[in-house]
Chimera marker file (.cmm) of the C-alpha trace (Angstrom):
<marker_set name="trace">
<marker id="1" x="0.000" y="0.000" z="0.000" r="1" g="1" b="0" radius="0.5"/>
<marker id="2" x="1.266" y="3.462" z="-0.926" r="1" g="1" b="0" radius="0.5"/>
<marker id="3" x="1.021" y="6.321" z="1.571" r="1" g="1" b="0" radius="0.5"/>
<marker id="4" x="0.677" y="9.705" z="-0.161" r="1" g="1" b="0" radius="0.5"/>
<marker id="5" x="0.541" y="13.222" z="1.243" r="1" g="1" b="0" radius="0.5"/>
<marker id="6" x="-0.579" y="16.331" z="-0.669" r="1" g="1" b="0" radius="0.5"/>
<marker id="7" x="0.802" y="19.555" z="0.815" r="1" g="1" b="0" radius="0.5"/>
<marker id="8" x="-0.007" y="23.249" z="0.509" r="1" g="1" b="0" radius="0.5"/>
<marker id="9" x="0.181" y="26.314" z="2.707" r="1" g="1" b="0" radius="0.5"/>
<marker id="10" x="-3.279" y="26.365" z="4.318" r="1" g="1" b="0" radius="0.5"/>
<marker id="11" x="-4.660" y="22.912" z="3.437" r="1" g="1" b="0" radius="0.5"/>
<marker id="12" x="-7.840" y="24.669" z="2.371" r="1" g="1" b="0" radius="0.5"/>
<marker id="13" x="-8.110" y="24.355" z="-1.426" r="1" g="1" b="0" radius="0.5"/>
<marker id="14" x="-5.516" y="22.828" z="-3.790" r="1" g="1" b="0" radius="0.5"/>
<marker id="15" x="-4.215" y="20.199" z="-1.369" r="1" g="1" b="0" radius="0.5"/>
<marker id="16" x="-7.755" y="19.261" z="-0.338" r="1" g="1" b="0" radius="0.5"/>
<marker id="17" x="-8.751" y="18.892" z="-3.987" r="1" g="1" b="0" radius="0.5"/>
<marker id="18" x="-5.589" y="16.851" z="-4.571" r="1" g="1" b="0" radius="0.5"/>
<marker id="19" x="-6.451" y="14.515" z="-1.712" r="1" g="1" b="0" radius="0.5"/>
<marker id="20" x="-9.984" y="14.093" z="-3.042" r="1" g="1" b="0" radius="0.5"/>
<marker id="21" x="-8.810" y="13.420" z="-6.589" r="1" g="1" b="0" radius="0.5"/>
<marker id="22" x="-6.135" y="10.942" z="-5.466" r="1" g="1" b="0" radius="0.5"/>
<marker id="23" x="-8.652" y="8.990" z="-3.379" r="1" g="1" b="0" radius="0.5"/>
<marker id="24" x="-11.141" y="8.801" z="-6.248" r="1" g="1" b="0" radius="0.5"/>
<marker id="25" x="-8.593" y="7.944" z="-8.936" r="1" g="1" b="0" radius="0.5"/>
<marker id="26" x="-6.731" y="5.397" z="-6.797" r="1" g="1" b="0" radius="0.5"/>
<marker id="27" x="-9.989" y="3.656" z="-5.961" r="1" g="1" b="0" radius="0.5"/>
<marker id="28" x="-11.035" y="3.589" z="-9.625" r="1" g="1" b="0" radius="0.5"/>
<marker id="29" x="-7.606" y="2.172" z="-10.564" r="1" g="1" b="0" radius="0.5"/>
<marker id="30" x="-7.777" y="-0.489" z="-7.871" r="1" g="1" b="0" radius="0.5"/>
<marker id="31" x="-4.702" y="0.876" z="-6.089" r="1" g="1" b="0" radius="0.5"/>
<marker id="32" x="-4.379" y="0.436" z="-2.368" r="1" g="1" b="0" radius="0.5"/>
<marker id="33" x="-3.355" y="3.797" z="-0.985" r="1" g="1" b="0" radius="0.5"/>
<marker id="34" x="-3.630" y="5.819" z="2.177" r="1" g="1" b="0" radius="0.5"/>
<marker id="35" x="-3.996" y="9.441" z="1.161" r="1" g="1" b="0" radius="0.5"/>
<marker id="36" x="-3.769" y="12.577" z="3.267" r="1" g="1" b="0" radius="0.5"/>
<marker id="37" x="-3.417" y="16.313" z="2.788" r="1" g="1" b="0" radius="0.5"/>
<marker id="38" x="-1.925" y="18.884" z="5.133" r="1" g="1" b="0" radius="0.5"/>
<marker id="39" x="-0.559" y="22.406" z="5.291" r="1" g="1" b="0" radius="0.5"/>
<marker id="40" x="1.964" y="24.508" z="7.111" r="1" g="1" b="0" radius="0.5"/>
<marker id="41" x="-0.957" y="26.384" z="8.690" r="1" g="1" b="0" radius="0.5"/>
<marker id="42" x="-4.305" y="25.000" z="9.802" r="1" g="1" b="0" radius="0.5"/>
<marker id="43" x="-7.306" y="26.949" z="8.496" r="1" g="1" b="0" radius="0.5"/>
<marker id="44" x="-10.522" y="25.520" z="7.064" r="1" g="1" b="0" radius="0.5"/>
<marker id="45" x="-11.581" y="23.881" z="3.825" r="1" g="1" b="0" radius="0.5"/>
<marker id="46" x="-12.876" y="26.516" z="1.410" r="1" g="1" b="0" radius="0.5"/>
<marker id="47" x="-16.554" y="26.070" z="0.525" r="1" g="1" b="0" radius="0.5"/>
<marker id="48" x="-15.708" y="26.684" z="-3.138" r="1" g="1" b="0" radius="0.5"/>
<marker id="49" x="-13.414" y="23.642" z="-3.096" r="1" g="1" b="0" radius="0.5"/>
<marker id="50" x="-16.200" y="21.521" z="-1.626" r="1" g="1" b="0" radius="0.5"/>
<marker id="51" x="-18.660" y="22.827" z="-4.234" r="1" g="1" b="0" radius="0.5"/>
<marker id="52" x="-16.549" y="22.352" z="-7.362" r="1" g="1" b="0" radius="0.5"/>
<marker id="53" x="-15.331" y="18.909" z="-6.297" r="1" g="1" b="0" radius="0.5"/>
<marker id="54" x="-18.910" y="17.801" z="-5.655" r="1" g="1" b="0" radius="0.5"/>
<marker id="55" x="-19.625" y="18.693" z="-9.295" r="1" g="1" b="0" radius="0.5"/>
<marker id="56" x="-17.271" y="15.851" z="-10.320" r="1" g="1" b="0" radius="0.5"/>
<marker id="57" x="-18.510" y="13.378" z="-7.722" r="1" g="1" b="0" radius="0.5"/>
<marker id="58" x="-15.864" y="13.943" z="-5.056" r="1" g="1" b="0" radius="0.5"/>
<marker id="59" x="-17.209" y="14.713" z="-1.584" r="1" g="1" b="0" radius="0.5"/>
<marker id="60" x="-14.953" y="16.984" z="0.481" r="1" g="1" b="0" radius="0.5"/>
<marker id="61" x="-17.666" y="17.884" z="2.991" r="1" g="1" b="0" radius="0.5"/>
<marker id="62" x="-16.087" y="15.684" z="5.681" r="1" g="1" b="0" radius="0.5"/>
<marker id="63" x="-12.573" y="17.032" z="5.110" r="1" g="1" b="0" radius="0.5"/>
<marker id="64" x="-10.818" y="19.277" z="7.619" r="1" g="1" b="0" radius="0.5"/>
<marker id="65" x="-7.671" y="21.357" z="7.497" r="1" g="1" b="0" radius="0.5"/>
<marker id="66" x="-4.640" y="19.678" z="9.055" r="1" g="1" b="0" radius="0.5"/>
<marker id="67" x="-1.006" y="20.497" z="9.693" r="1" g="1" b="0" radius="0.5"/>
<marker id="68" x="1.804" y="18.105" z="8.810" r="1" g="1" b="0" radius="0.5"/>
<marker id="69" x="2.198" y="17.282" z="12.494" r="1" g="1" b="0" radius="0.5"/>
<marker id="70" x="-1.317" y="15.775" z="12.529" r="1" g="1" b="0" radius="0.5"/>
<marker id="71" x="-0.557" y="13.165" z="9.860" r="1" g="1" b="0" radius="0.5"/>
<marker id="72" x="-0.210" y="9.713" z="11.434" r="1" g="1" b="0" radius="0.5"/>
<marker id="73" x="2.897" y="7.591" z="10.897" r="1" g="1" b="0" radius="0.5"/>
<marker id="74" x="4.794" y="10.333" z="9.080" r="1" g="1" b="0" radius="0.5"/>
<marker id="75" x="7.872" y="8.139" z="8.859" r="1" g="1" b="0" radius="0.5"/>
<marker id="76" x="6.049" y="5.789" z="6.455" r="1" g="1" b="0" radius="0.5"/>
<marker id="77" x="4.863" y="8.352" z="3.885" r="1" g="1" b="0" radius="0.5"/>
<marker id="78" x="6.033" y="7.161" z="0.451" r="1" g="1" b="0" radius="0.5"/>
<marker id="79" x="5.593" y="10.439" z="-1.449" r="1" g="1" b="0" radius="0.5"/>
<marker id="80" x="4.641" y="14.053" z="-0.915" r="1" g="1" b="0" radius="0.5"/>
<marker id="81" x="3.189" y="16.308" z="-3.585" r="1" g="1" b="0" radius="0.5"/>
<marker id="82" x="3.347" y="20.044" z="-2.877" r="1" g="1" b="0" radius="0.5"/>
<marker id="83" x="0.893" y="22.101" z="-4.901" r="1" g="1" b="0" radius="0.5"/>
<marker id="84" x="1.781" y="25.594" z="-3.653" r="1" g="1" b="0" radius="0.5"/>
<marker id="85" x="2.298" y="28.192" z="-6.364" r="1" g="1" b="0" radius="0.5"/>
<marker id="86" x="5.992" y="28.628" z="-5.579" r="1" g="1" b="0" radius="0.5"/>
<marker id="87" x="8.157" y="26.044" z="-3.840" r="1" g="1" b="0" radius="0.5"/>
<marker id="88" x="9.653" y="28.811" z="-1.748" r="1" g="1" b="0" radius="0.5"/>
<marker id="89" x="6.261" y="30.093" z="-0.570" r="1" g="1" b="0" radius="0.5"/>
<marker id="90" x="5.298" y="28.837" z="2.824" r="1" g="1" b="0" radius="0.5"/>
<marker id="91" x="4.800" y="25.301" z="1.521" r="1" g="1" b="0" radius="0.5"/>
<marker id="92" x="5.409" y="22.854" z="4.313" r="1" g="1" b="0" radius="0.5"/>
<marker id="93" x="8.666" y="20.971" z="4.338" r="1" g="1" b="0" radius="0.5"/>
<marker id="94" x="8.274" y="17.290" z="4.955" r="1" g="1" b="0" radius="0.5"/>
<marker id="95" x="11.293" y="15.591" z="6.511" r="1" g="1" b="0" radius="0.5"/>
<marker id="96" x="12.193" y="12.023" z="5.996" r="1" g="1" b="0" radius="0.5"/>
<marker id="97" x="13.167" y="9.568" z="3.332" r="1" g="1" b="0" radius="0.5"/>
<marker id="98" x="10.231" y="10.043" z="1.028" r="1" g="1" b="0" radius="0.5"/>
<marker id="99" x="9.845" y="11.007" z="-2.612" r="1" g="1" b="0" radius="0.5"/>
<marker id="100" x="9.106" y="14.712" z="-2.960" r="1" g="1" b="0" radius="0.5"/>
<marker id="101" x="7.260" y="16.260" z="-5.889" r="1" g="1" b="0" radius="0.5"/>
<marker id="102" x="6.528" y="19.953" z="-6.367" r="1" g="1" b="0" radius="0.5"/>
<marker id="103" x="3.896" y="21.008" z="-8.874" r="1" g="1" b="0" radius="0.5"/>
<marker id="104" x="3.271" y="24.756" z="-8.660" r="1" g="1" b="0" radius="0.5"/>
<marker id="105" x="-0.431" y="25.479" z="-9.075" r="1" g="1" b="0" radius="0.5"/>
<marker id="106" x="-2.032" y="28.929" z="-8.776" r="1" g="1" b="0" radius="0.5"/>
<marker id="107" x="-4.319" y="29.566" z="-5.814" r="1" g="1" b="0" radius="0.5"/>
<marker id="108" x="-7.976" y="30.055" z="-6.852" r="1" g="1" b="0" radius="0.5"/>
<marker id="109" x="-8.881" y="31.728" z="-3.538" r="1" g="1" b="0" radius="0.5"/>
<marker id="110" x="-10.724" y="35.016" z="-3.870" r="1" g="1" b="0" radius="0.5"/>
<marker id="111" x="-11.721" y="34.306" z="-7.470" r="1" g="1" b="0" radius="0.5"/>
<marker id="112" x="-14.944" y="33.219" z="-9.114" r="1" g="1" b="0" radius="0.5"/>
<marker id="113" x="-16.245" y="29.691" z="-9.440" r="1" g="1" b="0" radius="0.5"/>
<marker id="114" x="-15.014" y="29.362" z="-13.022" r="1" g="1" b="0" radius="0.5"/>
<marker id="115" x="-11.433" y="29.836" z="-11.797" r="1" g="1" b="0" radius="0.5"/>
<marker id="116" x="-12.116" y="27.259" z="-9.065" r="1" g="1" b="0" radius="0.5"/>
<marker id="117" x="-13.293" y="24.796" z="-11.713" r="1" g="1" b="0" radius="0.5"/>
<marker id="118" x="-10.140" y="25.417" z="-13.749" r="1" g="1" b="0" radius="0.5"/>
<marker id="119" x="-8.056" y="24.774" z="-10.622" r="1" g="1" b="0" radius="0.5"/>
<marker id="120" x="-10.032" y="21.602" z="-9.848" r="1" g="1" b="0" radius="0.5"/>
<marker id="121" x="-9.447" y="20.290" z="-13.366" r="1" g="1" b="0" radius="0.5"/>
<marker id="122" x="-5.753" y="21.198" z="-13.279" r="1" g="1" b="0" radius="0.5"/>
<marker id="123" x="-5.253" y="19.424" z="-9.955" r="1" g="1" b="0" radius="0.5"/>
<marker id="124" x="-7.215" y="16.478" z="-11.351" r="1" g="1" b="0" radius="0.5"/>
<marker id="125" x="-4.964" y="16.155" z="-14.410" r="1" g="1" b="0" radius="0.5"/>
<marker id="126" x="-1.858" y="16.117" z="-12.219" r="1" g="1" b="0" radius="0.5"/>
<marker id="127" x="-3.286" y="13.522" z="-9.838" r="1" g="1" b="0" radius="0.5"/>
<marker id="128" x="-4.459" y="11.373" z="-12.760" r="1" g="1" b="0" radius="0.5"/>
<marker id="129" x="-0.906" y="11.158" z="-14.119" r="1" g="1" b="0" radius="0.5"/>
<marker id="130" x="0.353" y="10.362" z="-10.617" r="1" g="1" b="0" radius="0.5"/>
<marker id="131" x="-2.090" y="7.454" z="-10.255" r="1" g="1" b="0" radius="0.5"/>
<marker id="132" x="-1.475" y="6.198" z="-13.801" r="1" g="1" b="0" radius="0.5"/>
<marker id="133" x="2.271" y="6.005" z="-13.125" r="1" g="1" b="0" radius="0.5"/>
<marker id="134" x="1.693" y="4.151" z="-9.846" r="1" g="1" b="0" radius="0.5"/>
<marker id="135" x="-0.700" y="1.756" z="-11.584" r="1" g="1" b="0" radius="0.5"/>
<marker id="136" x="1.972" y="1.064" z="-14.213" r="1" g="1" b="0" radius="0.5"/>
<marker id="137" x="4.330" y="0.020" z="-11.421" r="1" g="1" b="0" radius="0.5"/>
<marker id="138" x="6.561" y="3.079" z="-11.207" r="1" g="1" b="0" radius="0.5"/>
<marker id="139" x="6.665" y="6.576" z="-9.866" r="1" g="1" b="0" radius="0.5"/>
<marker id="140" x="5.927" y="9.698" z="-11.886" r="1" g="1" b="0" radius="0.5"/>
<marker id="141" x="8.563" y="12.244" z="-12.744" r="1" g="1" b="0" radius="0.5"/>
<marker id="142" x="8.191" y="15.884" z="-11.830" r="1" g="1" b="0" radius="0.5"/>
<marker id="143" x="8.299" y="16.588" z="-15.580" r="1" g="1" b="0" radius="0.5"/>
<marker id="144" x="5.329" y="14.298" z="-16.288" r="1" g="1" b="0" radius="0.5"/>
<marker id="145" x="3.335" y="16.002" z="-13.535" r="1" g="1" b="0" radius="0.5"/>
<marker id="146" x="4.278" y="19.469" z="-14.828" r="1" g="1" b="0" radius="0.5"/>
<marker id="147" x="3.190" y="18.506" z="-18.344" r="1" g="1" b="0" radius="0.5"/>
<marker id="148" x="-0.178" y="17.364" z="-17.005" r="1" g="1" b="0" radius="0.5"/>
<marker id="149" x="-0.981" y="20.859" z="-15.749" r="1" g="1" b="0" radius="0.5"/>
<link id1="1" id2="2" r="1" g="1" b="0" radius="0.2"/>
<link id1="2" id2="3" r="1" g="1" b="0" radius="0.2"/>
<link id1="3" id2="4" r="1" g="1" b="0" radius="0.2"/>
<link id1="4" id2="5" r="1" g="1" b="0" radius="0.2"/>
<link id1="5" id2="6" r="1" g="1" b="0" radius="0.2"/>
<link id1="6" id2="7" r="1" g="1" b="0" radius="0.2"/>
<link id1="7" id2="8" r="1" g="1" b="0" radius="0.2"/>
<link id1="8" id2="9" r="1" g="1" b="0" radius="0.2"/>
<link id1="9" id2="10" r="1" g="1" b="0" radius="0.2"/>
<link id1="10" id2="11" r="1" g="1" b="0" radius="0.2"/>
<link id1="11" id2="12" r="1" g="1" b="0" radius="0.2"/>
<link id1="12" id2="13" r="1" g="1" b="0" radius="0.2"/>
<link id1="13" id2="14" r="1" g="1" b="0" radius="0.2"/>
<link id1="14" id2="15" r="1" g="1" b="0" radius="0.2"/>
<link id1="15" id2="16" r="1" g="1" b="0" radius="0.2"/>
<link id1="16" id2="17" r="1" g="1" b="0" radius="0.2"/>
<link id1="17" id2="18" r="1" g="1" b="0" radius="0.2"/>
<link id1="18" id2="19" r="1" g="1" b="0" radius="0.2"/>
<link id1="19" id2="20" r="1" g="1" b="0" radius="0.2"/>
<link id1="20" id2="21" r="1" g="1" b="0" radius="0.2"/>
<link id1="21" id2="22" r="1" g="1" b="0" radius="0.2"/>
<link id1="22" id2="23" r="1" g="1" b="0" radius="0.2"/>
<link id1="23" id2="24" r="1" g="1" b="0" radius="0.2"/>
<link id1="24" id2="25" r="1" g="1" b="0" radius="0.2"/>
<link id1="25" id2="26" r="1" g="1" b="0" radius="0.2"/>
<link id1="26" id2="27" r="1" g="1" b="0" radius="0.2"/>
<link id1="27" id2="28" r="1" g="1" b="0" radius="0.2"/>
<link id1="28" id2="29" r="1" g="1" b="0" radius="0.2"/>
<link id1="29" id2="30" r="1" g="1" b="0" radius="0.2"/>
<link id1="30" id2="31" r="1" g="1" b="0" radius="0.2"/>
<link id1="31" id2="32" r="1" g="1" b="0" radius="0.2"/>
<link id1="32" id2="33" r="1" g="1" b="0" radius="0.2"/>
<link id1="33" id2="34" r="1" g="1" b="0" radius="0.2"/>
<link id1="34" id2="35" r="1" g="1" b="0" radius="0.2"/>
<link id1="35" id2="36" r="1" g="1" b="0" radius="0.2"/>
<link id1="36" id2="37" r="1" g="1" b="0" radius="0.2"/>
<link id1="37" id2="38" r="1" g="1" b="0" radius="0.2"/>
<link id1="38" id2="39" r="1" g="1" b="0" radius="0.2"/>
<link id1="39" id2="40" r="1" g="1" b="0" radius="0.2"/>
<link id1="40" id2="41" r="1" g="1" b="0" radius="0.2"/>
<link id1="41" id2="42" r="1" g="1" b="0" radius="0.2"/>
<link id1="42" id2="43" r="1" g="1" b="0" radius="0.2"/>
<link id1="43" id2="44" r="1" g="1" b="0" radius="0.2"/>
<link id1="44" id2="45" r="1" g="1" b="0" radius="0.2"/>
<link id1="45" id2="46" r="1" g="1" b="0" radius="0.2"/>
<link id1="46" id2="47" r="1" g="1" b="0" radius="0.2"/>
<link id1="47" id2="48" r="1" g="1" b="0" radius="0.2"/>
<link id1="48" id2="49" r="1" g="1" b="0" radius="0.2"/>
<link id1="49" id2="50" r="1" g="1" b="0" radius="0.2"/>
<link id1="50" id2="51" r="1" g="1" b="0" radius="0.2"/>
<link id1="51" id2="52" r="1" g="1" b="0" radius="0.2"/>
<link id1="52" id2="53" r="1" g="1" b="0" radius="0.2"/>
<link id1="53" id2="54" r="1" g="1" b="0" radius="0.2"/>
<link id1="54" id2="55" r="1" g="1" b="0" radius="0.2"/>
<link id1="55" id2="56" r="1" g="1" b="0" radius="0.2"/>
<link id1="56" id2="57" r="1" g="1" b="0" radius="0.2"/>
<link id1="57" id2="58" r="1" g="1" b="0" radius="0.2"/>
<link id1="58" id2="59" r="1" g="1" b="0" radius="0.2"/>
<link id1="59" id2="60" r="1" g="1" b="0" radius="0.2"/>
<link id1="60" id2="61" r="1" g="1" b="0" radius="0.2"/>
<link id1="61" id2="62" r="1" g="1" b="0" radius="0.2"/>
<link id1="62" id2="63" r="1" g="1" b="0" radius="0.2"/>
<link id1="63" id2="64" r="1" g="1" b="0" radius="0.2"/>
<link id1="64" id2="65" r="1" g="1" b="0" radius="0.2"/>
<link id1="65" id2="66" r="1" g="1" b="0" radius="0.2"/>
<link id1="66" id2="67" r="1" g="1" b="0" radius="0.2"/>
<link id1="67" id2="68" r="1" g="1" b="0" radius="0.2"/>
<link id1="68" id2="69" r="1" g="1" b="0" radius="0.2"/>
<link id1="69" id2="70" r="1" g="1" b="0" radius="0.2"/>
<link id1="70" id2="71" r="1" g="1" b="0" radius="0.2"/>
<link id1="71" id2="72" r="1" g="1" b="0" radius="0.2"/>
<link id1="72" id2="73" r="1" g="1" b="0" radius="0.2"/>
<link id1="73" id2="74" r="1" g="1" b="0" radius="0.2"/>
<link id1="74" id2="75" r="1" g="1" b="0" radius="0.2"/>
<link id1="75" id2="76" r="1" g="1" b="0" radius="0.2"/>
<link id1="76" id2="77" r="1" g="1" b="0" radius="0.2"/>
<link id1="77" id2="78" r="1" g="1" b="0" radius="0.2"/>
<link id1="78" id2="79" r="1" g="1" b="0" radius="0.2"/>
<link id1="79" id2="80" r="1" g="1" b="0" radius="0.2"/>
<link id1="80" id2="81" r="1" g="1" b="0" radius="0.2"/>
<link id1="81" id2="82" r="1" g="1" b="0" radius="0.2"/>
<link id1="82" id2="83" r="1" g="1" b="0" radius="0.2"/>
<link id1="83" id2="84" r="1" g="1" b="0" radius="0.2"/>
<link id1="84" id2="85" r="1" g="1" b="0" radius="0.2"/>
<link id1="85" id2="86" r="1" g="1" b="0" radius="0.2"/>
<link id1="86" id2="87" r="1" g="1" b="0" radius="0.2"/>
<link id1="87" id2="88" r="1" g="1" b="0" radius="0.2"/>
<link id1="88" id2="89" r="1" g="1" b="0" radius="0.2"/>
<link id1="89" id2="90" r="1" g="1" b="0" radius="0.2"/>
<link id1="90" id2="91" r="1" g="1" b="0" radius="0.2"/>
<link id1="91" id2="92" r="1" g="1" b="0" radius="0.2"/>
<link id1="92" id2="93" r="1" g="1" b="0" radius="0.2"/>
<link id1="93" id2="94" r="1" g="1" b="0" radius="0.2"/>
<link id1="94" id2="95" r="1" g="1" b="0" radius="0.2"/>
<link id1="95" id2="96" r="1" g="1" b="0" radius="0.2"/>
<link id1="96" id2="97" r="1" g="1" b="0" radius="0.2"/>
<link id1="97" id2="98" r="1" g="1" b="0" radius="0.2"/>
<link id1="98" id2="99" r="1" g="1" b="0" radius="0.2"/>
<link id1="99" id2="100" r="1" g="1" b="0" radius="0.2"/>
<link id1="100" id2="101" r="1" g="1" b="0" radius="0.2"/>
<link id1="101" id2="102" r="1" g="1" b="0" radius="0.2"/>
<link id1="102" id2="103" r="1" g="1" b="0" radius="0.2"/>
<link id1="103" id2="104" r="1" g="1" b="0" radius="0.2"/>
<link id1="104" id2="105" r="1" g="1" b="0" radius="0.2"/>
<link id1="105" id2="106" r="1" g="1" b="0" radius="0.2"/>
<link id1="106" id2="107" r="1" g="1" b="0" radius="0.2"/>
<link id1="107" id2="108" r="1" g="1" b="0" radius="0.2"/>
<link id1="108" id2="109" r="1" g="1" b="0" radius="0.2"/>
<link id1="109" id2="110" r="1" g="1" b="0" radius="0.2"/>
<link id1="110" id2="111" r="1" g="1" b="0" radius="0.2"/>
<link id1="111" id2="112" r="1" g="1" b="0" radius="0.2"/>
<link id1="112" id2="113" r="1" g="1" b="0" radius="0.2"/>
<link id1="113" id2="114" r="1" g="1" b="0" radius="0.2"/>
<link id1="114" id2="115" r="1" g="1" b="0" radius="0.2"/>
<link id1="115" id2="116" r="1" g="1" b="0" radius="0.2"/>
<link id1="116" id2="117" r="1" g="1" b="0" radius="0.2"/>
<link id1="117" id2="118" r="1" g="1" b="0" radius="0.2"/>
<link id1="118" id2="119" r="1" g="1" b="0" radius="0.2"/>
<link id1="119" id2="120" r="1" g="1" b="0" radius="0.2"/>
<link id1="120" id2="121" r="1" g="1" b="0" radius="0.2"/>
<link id1="121" id2="122" r="1" g="1" b="0" radius="0.2"/>
<link id1="122" id2="123" r="1" g="1" b="0" radius="0.2"/>
<link id1="123" id2="124" r="1" g="1" b="0" radius="0.2"/>
<link id1="124" id2="125" r="1" g="1" b="0" radius="0.2"/>
<link id1="125" id2="126" r="1" g="1" b="0" radius="0.2"/>
<link id1="126" id2="127" r="1" g="1" b="0" radius="0.2"/>
<link id1="127" id2="128" r="1" g="1" b="0" radius="0.2"/>
<link id1="128" id2="129" r="1" g="1" b="0" radius="0.2"/>
<link id1="129" id2="130" r="1" g="1" b="0" radius="0.2"/>
<link id1="130" id2="131" r="1" g="1" b="0" radius="0.2"/>
<link id1="131" id2="132" r="1" g="1" b="0" radius="0.2"/>
<link id1="132" id2="133" r="1" g="1" b="0" radius="0.2"/>
<link id1="133" id2="134" r="1" g="1" b="0" radius="0.2"/>
<link id1="134" id2="135" r="1" g="1" b="0" radius="0.2"/>
<link id1="135" id2="136" r="1" g="1" b="0" radius="0.2"/>
<link id1="136" id2="137" r="1" g="1" b="0" radius="0.2"/>
<link id1="137" id2="138" r="1" g="1" b="0" radius="0.2"/>
<link id1="138" id2="139" r="1" g="1" b="0" radius="0.2"/>
<link id1="139" id2="140" r="1" g="1" b="0" radius="0.2"/>
<link id1="140" id2="141" r="1" g="1" b="0" radius="0.2"/>
<link id1="141" id2="142" r="1" g="1" b="0" radius="0.2"/>
<link id1="142" id2="143" r="1" g="1" b="0" radius="0.2"/>
<link id1="143" id2="144" r="1" g="1" b="0" radius="0.2"/>
<link id1="144" id2="145" r="1" g="1" b="0" radius="0.2"/>
<link id1="145" id2="146" r="1" g="1" b="0" radius="0.2"/>
<link id1="146" id2="147" r="1" g="1" b="0" radius="0.2"/>
<link id1="147" id2="148" r="1" g="1" b="0" radius="0.2"/>
<link id1="148" id2="149" r="1" g="1" b="0" radius="0.2"/>
</marker_set>
């Protein structure tokens, strides 16, 4: 079983959508995975994220914002995917011997629902490539994830 962690600053939008997409896509692909999301700061899940993900059949209504410290068994995380816009923003740093991927995605916060849908679809494309590579028996490259954007 793979243990995956999607990271962003506030764990309120992109990382939550990433967690939702990974869960859905992994389940559809028949992959056993434990999937989490977290941030460097704990806030709340944005209602726009919940709304646009529900439009594609992913329920985020039970999700909550978490910090990295709240993720169980951190030492067994296989891969982290940071989705902050800039890797030098306040993206959380995850210690340990895990694969690290950074895919800079713009924050849809404060914008209209159409921008949120674009963000949802962009996150979805990245997570789809991630799951496809795992299903094929390997790990994605940062380049393949960047191209998926």
